[in-house]
Every structure is written in C-alpha cells, then in structure tokens.
N, C-alpha and C positions, 0 to 999 in steps of 0.2 A: 308821452311815457313815464309814468310816476314810478318811485320803488321802495320799498319798504326795503333796508339795511340794517346789518346786524354788523358792530363795530366788538371788538374782544381787544382790550388793554395788554398791552406787550407786555407792561412790567406786576400785572393784577391778573388774576381768575376772573374776569368780568367782563361780563356784556352788556349790546348797549343796545337799543330797537330804536329807530325812528324811519322817517320817510320822507322822501323829496323827490324833487326835480330838475334835480341837478346834481349829481352825486363826488361828479367831480369838488364841486364848490362846497360842498358841504362838508365833507371830509378833509376840505383848507379849514374853515372855520372850526371843527374839531379840532383837527390838531393842531391851531394855533393860540387855543383857550377861550378862543370867542364861544362857548357852548357851556353856560354855567352846570348843567347836565354832567360832561363830562369832563370839568376841565382838572378837575385831582385824576384822571387814570389815563392821560396821555401820555404817550404815542396810541394811536388808536389802530388797528387795522380793519382793515371789511375782511370779512369773513364770508358772505353770505349775502345773497338777493333774491329778492322777490318781487317780478314784473306786476304793474300793475295799469289797464291803462285810461281809469280815471280818478282824478283827488281824492273824492270821496270815498272811493273802496279802499285805496289805501293808507288814510287816514282811518277809518273804520276798524282794518287787518290789524294797523298799529296798533288802536289802542284795543281791540280783542288780545291780542300776544300780553300785552304791560298789564293787565287788566287777569289774566290767565296763568300762571303761572307756570304751569305744567302744561300747556303749551308751546311755552317761550321754551322748556327744558328738553320738550321731545324734540322742537326743533334744533337747538343746539346740541344737542345730539346727534342729528344726521349731516351738519359742518362736518369737512372734511378740510383741512388746512394743508 
C-alpha cells in the first residue's frame, strides 16, 4: 500500500507533501535531516495520510497536489491536528 503523506514543521508553519510505501522509514529520514527539502524544517510531525493502491497513482496525486497550490491548501484546511 502506498501513501501520500503531509508533514508539518513543529517550529514553523510549513507543510510538506510526499509519497512512500514505508511511512515509518520515511519519517525517520525526514526527522534525521536526511531529506534535503525538509532538512531546514525538522522536527516534523505526520498530520495526514491518503492511501493509494499503486505507486503510480500515489506519485501522480503527489505531483498534482504539489503543482496545484489551491488543492494543497484545501487539503491542509481539512486537516485536524
């Protein structure tokens, strides 16, 4: 099962979206500073997950969310922390 995940910086009001098939491994990488795009914003917490049955669908949705700022903002608005 693939997942599209949303992370929020604990220190700043900043969100990141990504996709993976191993959320716990990916969270460790993000919070150890091993991911260049989130390194300046960690520690991060997982705030939302969307499940997908295929890698292609997950990657396509991740790309769509990243390209369409309004879609990302709308999803973030629905997140209850």
